[in-house]
DSSP file (Angstrom, degrees, kcal/mol; ACC not computed):
  #  RESIDUE AA STRUCTURE BP1 BP2  ACC     N-H-->O    O-->H-N    N-H-->O    O-->H-N    TCO  KAPPA ALPHA  PHI   PSI    X-CA   Y-CA   Z-CA
    1    1 A X              0   0    0      0, 0.0     2,-0.2     0, 0.0     0, 0.0   0.000 360.0 360.0 360.0 135.7 -125.5   43.5   60.2
    2    2 A X     >  -     0   0    0      1,-0.1     4,-2.3     4,-0.0     3,-0.4  -0.521 360.0 -98.3 -93.8 164.2 -126.3   43.3   63.9
    3    3 A X  H  > S+     0   0    0      1,-0.2     4,-2.8     2,-0.2     5,-0.2   0.878 123.1  51.0 -49.2 -46.8 -128.9   45.0   66.0
    4    4 A X  H  > S+     0   0    0      1,-0.2     4,-2.1     2,-0.2    -1,-0.2   0.879 112.6  47.0 -62.8 -36.9 -126.4   47.7   67.2
    5    5 A X  H  > S+     0   0    0     -3,-0.4     4,-2.5     2,-0.2    -1,-0.2   0.881 111.6  49.1 -70.6 -36.6 -125.3   48.4   63.6
    6    6 A X  H  X S+     0   0    0     -4,-2.3     4,-2.4     2,-0.2    -2,-0.2   0.895 112.1  51.2 -67.1 -40.0 -128.9   48.6   62.3
    7    7 A X  H  X S+     0   0    0     -4,-2.8     4,-3.1    -5,-0.2    -2,-0.2   0.955 110.5  48.3 -62.3 -48.8 -129.7   51.0   65.3
    8    8 A X  H  X S+     0   0    0     -4,-2.1     4,-2.8     1,-0.2     5,-0.3   0.914 111.5  48.4 -55.2 -51.2 -126.8   53.1   64.4
    9    9 A X  H  X S+     0   0    0     -4,-2.5     4,-2.3     2,-0.2    -1,-0.2   0.908 113.2  48.4 -54.6 -44.8 -127.8   53.2   60.6
   10   10 A X  H  X S+     0   0    0     -4,-2.4     4,-2.8     2,-0.2     5,-0.3   0.972 110.9  51.6 -62.0 -56.3 -131.5   54.2   61.6
   11   11 A X  H  X>S+     0   0    0     -4,-3.1     5,-2.4     1,-0.2     4,-0.9   0.884 116.1  39.9 -48.7 -50.3 -130.1   56.9   63.9
   12   12 A X  H  <5S+     0   0    0     -4,-2.8    -1,-0.2     1,-0.2    -2,-0.2   0.852 116.9  47.8 -71.4 -33.6 -127.9   58.4   61.1
   13   13 A X  H  <5S+     0   0    0     -4,-2.3    -2,-0.2    -5,-0.3    -1,-0.2   0.868 120.7  36.7 -77.7 -32.4 -130.4   58.0   58.3
   14   14 A X  H  <5S-     0   0    0     -4,-2.8    -1,-0.2    -5,-0.2    -2,-0.2   0.506 106.4-125.5 -99.8  -7.4 -133.2   59.5   60.2
   15   15 A X  T  <5 +     0   0    0     -4,-0.9     2,-0.2    -5,-0.3    -3,-0.2   0.924  67.3 126.9  63.2  44.2 -131.0   62.1   62.1
   16   16 A X      < -     0   0    0     -5,-2.4     2,-0.2    -6,-0.2    -1,-0.2  -0.705  65.6 -89.8-122.0 174.9 -132.1   60.9   65.5
   17   17 A X     >  -     0   0    0     -2,-0.2     4,-2.4     1,-0.1     3,-0.4  -0.569  37.4-112.2 -83.6 152.4 -130.3   59.8   68.5
   18   18 A X  H  > S+     0   0    0      1,-0.3     4,-2.7     2,-0.2     5,-0.2   0.869 115.2  51.0 -50.1 -44.7 -129.4   56.2   69.1
   19   19 A X  H  > S+     0   0    0      1,-0.2     4,-1.7     2,-0.2    -1,-0.3   0.879 112.0  48.1 -71.0 -32.7 -131.7   55.5   72.0
   20   20 A X  H  > S+     0   0    0     -3,-0.4     4,-2.9     2,-0.2    -1,-0.2   0.930 112.7  50.3 -60.9 -43.9 -134.7   57.0   70.0
   21   21 A X  H  X S+     0   0    0     -4,-2.4     4,-2.6     1,-0.2    -2,-0.2   0.896 110.9  49.7 -63.4 -41.6 -133.6   54.8   67.0
   22   22 A X  H  X S+     0   0    0     -4,-2.7     4,-2.1    -5,-0.2    -1,-0.2   0.859 111.1  47.2 -57.0 -44.3 -133.5   51.8   69.3
   23   23 A X  H  X S+     0   0    0     -4,-1.7     4,-2.8     2,-0.2    -2,-0.2   0.932 111.3  52.5 -70.3 -46.3 -136.9   52.5   70.7
   24   24 A X  H  X S+     0   0    0     -4,-2.9     4,-2.4     1,-0.2    -2,-0.2   0.917 110.7  46.8 -51.7 -50.3 -138.3   53.0   67.2
   25   25 A X  H  X S+     0   0    0     -4,-2.6     4,-2.4     2,-0.2     5,-0.2   0.905 112.3  49.8 -65.8 -38.1 -136.9   49.7   66.0
   26   26 A X  H  X S+     0   0    0     -4,-2.1     4,-3.1     1,-0.2     5,-0.2   0.951 110.7  50.6 -64.5 -42.2 -138.2   47.8   69.1
   27   27 A X  H  X S+     0   0    0     -4,-2.8     4,-2.1     1,-0.2    -1,-0.2   0.875 112.2  46.7 -62.0 -36.1 -141.7   49.4   68.6
   28   28 A X  H  X S+     0   0    0     -4,-2.4     4,-2.7     2,-0.2     5,-0.3   0.958 115.8  45.4 -69.3 -47.6 -141.7   48.3   64.8
   29   29 A X  H  X S+     0   0    0     -4,-2.4     4,-2.6     1,-0.2     5,-0.2   0.918 114.8  47.7 -60.5 -44.9 -140.6   44.7   65.7
   30   30 A X  H  X S+     0   0    0     -4,-3.1     4,-2.5    -5,-0.2    -1,-0.2   0.899 112.1  49.3 -66.9 -42.1 -143.0   44.4   68.6
   31   31 A X  H  X S+     0   0    0     -4,-2.1     4,-1.9    -5,-0.2     5,-0.2   0.898 112.9  47.2 -60.7 -45.5 -145.9   45.7   66.5
   32   32 A X  H  X S+     0   0    0     -4,-2.7     4,-2.6     2,-0.2     5,-0.3   0.911 113.7  48.4 -62.7 -42.7 -145.2   43.3   63.6
   33   33 A X  H  X S+     0   0    0     -4,-2.6     4,-2.1    -5,-0.3    -2,-0.2   0.922 115.2  41.4 -65.7 -43.8 -144.8   40.4   65.9
   34   34 A X  H  X S+     0   0    0     -4,-2.5     4,-1.0    -5,-0.2    -1,-0.2   0.811 115.2  50.7 -78.5 -23.0 -147.9   40.9   67.9
   35   35 A X  H  <>S+     0   0    0     -4,-1.9     5,-2.2    -5,-0.2     3,-0.4   0.945 115.3  43.8 -74.6 -47.1 -150.0   41.9   64.7
   36   36 A X  H ><5S+     0   0    0     -4,-2.6     3,-1.8     1,-0.2    -2,-0.2   0.908 110.7  54.4 -60.0 -41.1 -148.9   38.7   62.9
   37   37 A X  H 3<5S+     0   0    0     -4,-2.1    -1,-0.2    -5,-0.3    -2,-0.2   0.817 106.4  52.9 -64.8 -30.7 -149.3   36.6   66.0
   38   38 A X  T 3<5S-     0   0    0     -4,-1.0    -1,-0.3    -3,-0.4    -2,-0.2   0.414 127.0 -98.1 -87.5   2.8 -153.0   37.8   66.2
   39   39 A X  T < 5S+     0   0    0     -3,-1.8    -3,-0.2     1,-0.3     2,-0.1   0.455  79.7 134.5 104.0  -5.8 -153.6   36.8   62.6
   40   40 A X      < -     0   0    0     -5,-2.2     2,-0.5    -6,-0.1    -1,-0.3  -0.474  49.8-133.9 -80.3 149.8 -153.2   40.3   60.9
   41   41 A X        -     0   0    0     -2,-0.1     2,-0.5    10,-0.1    10,-0.2  -0.919  15.4-153.7-110.0 135.8 -151.2   40.7   57.8
   42   42 A X  E     -A   50   0A   0      8,-2.5     8,-3.4    -2,-0.5     2,-0.6  -0.919   6.9-166.9-115.3 125.2 -148.7   43.6   57.7
   43   43 A X  E     -A   49   0A   0     -2,-0.5     2,-0.6     6,-0.2     6,-0.2  -0.921   4.5-172.2-111.8 126.3 -147.7   45.2   54.3
   44   44 A X  E >>  -A   48   0A   0      4,-3.2     3,-2.5    -2,-0.6     4,-2.0  -0.927  29.4-125.8-114.2 106.4 -144.7   47.5   54.2
   45   45 A X  T 34 S+     0   0    0     -2,-0.6    -2,-0.0     1,-0.3     4,-0.0  -0.208  94.9  13.8 -48.7 131.4 -144.5   49.1   50.7
   46   46 A X  T 34 S+     0   0    0      1,-0.1    -1,-0.3    35,-0.0    36,-0.1   0.200 129.4  55.1  87.1 -20.1 -141.0   48.5   49.2
   47   47 A X  T <4 S-     0   0    0     -3,-2.5    35,-2.0     1,-0.2     2,-0.3   0.793 100.1-115.4-109.7 -60.2 -140.1   45.9   51.7
   48   48 A X  E  <  -AB  44  81A   0     -4,-2.0    -4,-3.2    33,-0.3     2,-0.5  -0.980  29.1 -57.7 154.4-166.0 -142.8   43.2   51.7
   49   49 A X  E     -AB  43  80A   0     31,-2.9    31,-1.9    -2,-0.3     2,-0.5  -0.940  29.0-159.4-123.7 131.5 -145.6   41.4   53.7
   50   50 A X  E     +AB  42  79A   0     -8,-3.4    -8,-2.5    -2,-0.5     2,-0.3  -0.885  28.2 147.8-104.7 131.1 -145.5   39.7   56.9
   51   51 A X  E     - B   0  78A   0     27,-2.3    27,-2.9    -2,-0.5     2,-0.4  -0.986  47.3 -98.9-155.9 165.7 -148.3   37.1   57.8
   52   52 A X  E     - B   0  77A   0     -2,-0.3     2,-0.4    25,-0.2    25,-0.2  -0.749  34.6-156.4 -94.7 138.5 -148.9   34.0   59.6
   53   53 A X  E     - B   0  76A   0     23,-3.4    23,-2.9    -2,-0.4     2,-0.5  -0.931  10.0-134.1-119.0 137.6 -149.0   30.9   57.5
   54   54 A X  E     - B   0  75A   0     -2,-0.4     2,-0.6    21,-0.2    21,-0.2  -0.764  14.7-162.3 -95.5 129.5 -150.8   27.6   58.5
   55   55 A X  E     - B   0  74A   0     19,-3.2    19,-2.0    -2,-0.5     2,-0.2  -0.945  17.4-137.0-107.8 130.0 -148.8   24.4   58.0
   56   56 A X        -     0   0    0     -2,-0.6    15,-0.0    17,-0.2    19,-0.0  -0.509  30.5 -86.8 -87.8 156.0 -151.1   21.3   57.9
   57   57 A X        +     0   0    0     -2,-0.2     2,-0.3    16,-0.1    15,-0.2  -0.255  56.4 172.9 -59.4 143.3 -150.3   18.1   59.7
   58   58 A X  E     -C   71   0B   0     13,-2.2    13,-3.4    -3,-0.1     2,-0.4  -0.938  33.9-102.2-149.7 172.0 -148.2   15.7   57.8
   59   59 A X  E     +C   70   0B   0     -2,-0.3     2,-0.2    11,-0.2    11,-0.2  -0.828  42.4 168.9 -99.5 134.4 -146.3   12.5   57.9
   60   60 A X  E     -C   69   0B   0      9,-3.5     9,-2.7    -2,-0.4     2,-0.4  -0.749  26.9-117.4-135.7-176.2 -142.5   12.5   58.3
   61   61 A X  E     -C   68   0B   0      7,-0.3     2,-0.5    -2,-0.2     7,-0.2  -0.979  19.7-121.4-128.3 136.5 -139.7   10.3   59.0
   62   62 A X     >  -     0   0    0      5,-2.8     4,-2.7    -2,-0.4     5,-0.1  -0.637  25.8-148.8 -70.4 121.6 -137.1   10.1   61.8
   63   63 A X  T  4 S+     0   0    0     -2,-0.5    -1,-0.2     1,-0.2     0, 0.0   0.753  91.1  51.4 -69.6 -22.0 -133.8   10.4   60.0
   64   64 A X  T  4 S+     0   0    0      1,-0.1    -1,-0.2     3,-0.1    -2,-0.0   0.903 128.5  15.1 -82.0 -39.2 -131.9    8.4   62.4
   65   65 A X  T  4 S-     0   0    0      2,-0.1    -2,-0.2    -3,-0.0     3,-0.1   0.513  91.6-126.8-113.4  -7.2 -134.2    5.3   62.5
   66   66 A X     <  +     0   0    0     -4,-2.7    -3,-0.1     1,-0.2     2,-0.1   0.550  54.8 154.6  72.9   4.7 -136.3    5.8   59.5
   67   67 A X        -     0   0    0     -5,-0.1    -5,-2.8    -6,-0.1     2,-0.3  -0.371  48.3-115.0 -63.7 137.7 -139.4    5.4   61.6
   68   68 A X  E     -C   61   0B   0     -7,-0.2     2,-0.3    -2,-0.1    -7,-0.3  -0.649  40.5-179.6 -73.5 130.9 -142.7    7.1   60.3
   69   69 A X  E     -C   60   0B   0     -9,-2.7    -9,-3.5    -2,-0.3     2,-0.4  -0.920  28.6-117.8-131.3 158.6 -143.8    9.9   62.7
   70   70 A X  E     -C   59   0B   0     -2,-0.3     2,-0.5   -11,-0.2   -11,-0.2  -0.839  21.2-154.6 -98.9 130.7 -146.8   12.4   62.6
   71   71 A X  E     -C   58   0B   0    -13,-3.4   -13,-2.2    -2,-0.4     3,-0.1  -0.929  22.8-130.2-107.7 122.2 -145.8   16.1   62.4
   72   72 A X        -     0   0    0     -2,-0.5   -17,-0.0   -15,-0.2   -13,-0.0  -0.350  25.3 -91.0 -85.4 162.4 -148.6   18.2   63.9
   73   73 A X        +     0   0    0    -16,-0.1     2,-0.3    -2,-0.1   -17,-0.2  -0.304  52.1 177.2 -64.5 148.9 -150.2   21.2   62.3
   74   74 A X  E     -B   55   0A   0    -19,-2.0   -19,-3.2    -3,-0.1     2,-0.4  -0.957  32.8-122.7-149.7 163.7 -148.7   24.5   63.2
   75   75 A X  E     -B   54   0A   0     -2,-0.3     2,-0.3   -21,-0.2   -21,-0.2  -0.947  34.3-176.8-107.1 135.2 -148.8   28.3   62.5
   76   76 A X  E     -B   53   0A   0    -23,-2.9   -23,-3.4    -2,-0.4     2,-0.3  -0.935  29.6-109.8-126.0 152.9 -145.5   29.8   61.2
   77   77 A X  E     -B   52   0A   0     -2,-0.3     2,-0.3   -25,-0.2   -25,-0.2  -0.653  38.0-166.2 -78.8 143.0 -144.5   33.3   60.4
   78   78 A X  E     -B   51   0A   0    -27,-2.9   -27,-2.3    -2,-0.3     2,-0.3  -0.907  11.0-163.5-129.3 154.6 -144.1   34.0   56.7
   79   79 A X  E     -B   50   0A   0     -2,-0.3     2,-0.5   -29,-0.2   -29,-0.2  -0.978   3.1-167.5-142.5 126.3 -142.6   36.8   54.7
   80   80 A X  E     -B   49   0A   0    -31,-1.9   -31,-2.9    -2,-0.3     2,-0.1  -0.971  25.4-131.6-120.7 119.2 -143.1   37.6   51.0
   81   81 A X  E     -B   48   0A   0     -2,-0.5   -33,-0.3   -33,-0.2     2,-0.1  -0.370  21.5-116.5 -75.3 141.8 -140.5   40.2   49.6
   82   82 A X     >  -     0   0    0    -35,-2.0     4,-2.3   -38,-0.2     3,-0.2  -0.407  25.4-112.2 -66.7 148.8 -141.9   43.2   47.5
   83   83 A X  H  > S+     0   0    0      1,-0.2     4,-3.2     2,-0.2     5,-0.2   0.933 118.8  52.2 -52.7 -48.2 -140.8   43.5   43.9
   84   84 A X  H  > S+     0   0    0      1,-0.2     4,-1.8     2,-0.2    -1,-0.2   0.851 110.3  48.3 -59.7 -38.1 -138.8   46.7   44.7
   85   85 A X  H  > S+     0   0    0     -3,-0.2     4,-1.9     2,-0.2    -1,-0.2   0.895 112.1  48.0 -69.5 -45.8 -137.0   44.9   47.5
   86   86 A X  H  X S+     0   0    0     -4,-2.3     4,-2.3     2,-0.2    -2,-0.2   0.939 112.4  49.7 -62.9 -47.9 -136.2   41.8   45.3
   87   87 A X  H  X>S+     0   0    0     -4,-3.2     5,-2.4     1,-0.2     4,-0.7   0.930 110.3  52.2 -58.9 -41.5 -134.9   44.2   42.4
   88   88 A X  H ><5S+     0   0    0     -4,-1.8     3,-0.7     1,-0.2    -1,-0.2   0.891 110.7  45.9 -69.4 -35.0 -132.7   46.1   44.9
   89   89 A X  H 3<5S+     0   0    0     -4,-1.9    -1,-0.2     1,-0.2    -2,-0.2   0.872 110.5  52.9 -72.1 -32.9 -131.1   43.0   46.1
   90   90 A X  H 3<5S-     0   0    0     -4,-2.3    -1,-0.2    -5,-0.2    -2,-0.2   0.516 114.4-117.0 -75.1  -3.0 -130.6   41.7   42.7
   91   91 A X  T <<5       0   0    0     -3,-0.7    -3,-0.2    -4,-0.7    -4,-0.1   0.712 360.0 360.0  79.1  21.5 -128.9   44.9   41.8
   92   92 A X      <       0   0    0     -5,-2.4    -4,-0.2    -6,-0.2    -5,-0.1   0.392 360.0 360.0 -89.5 360.0 -131.5   45.9   39.1
């Protein structure tokens, strides 16, 4: 599903106009992004939890040369699906 299709589905489901649905979707995405970037955890019941996860520095290998390289520590976004979401996807 692409963004336009998602906006259309939100508009139909919430009985609102497409521009309102697009603004609402943008607001949700922007809020989740900025909150997780600032270190907060976002929990949406029935969907899951968005959070920042720390990845420690580690040693890796260049696949072309086999040379050992250092991979720097980083912060990456993470998502843990809620049980209800997992069950819906599994068809339970």
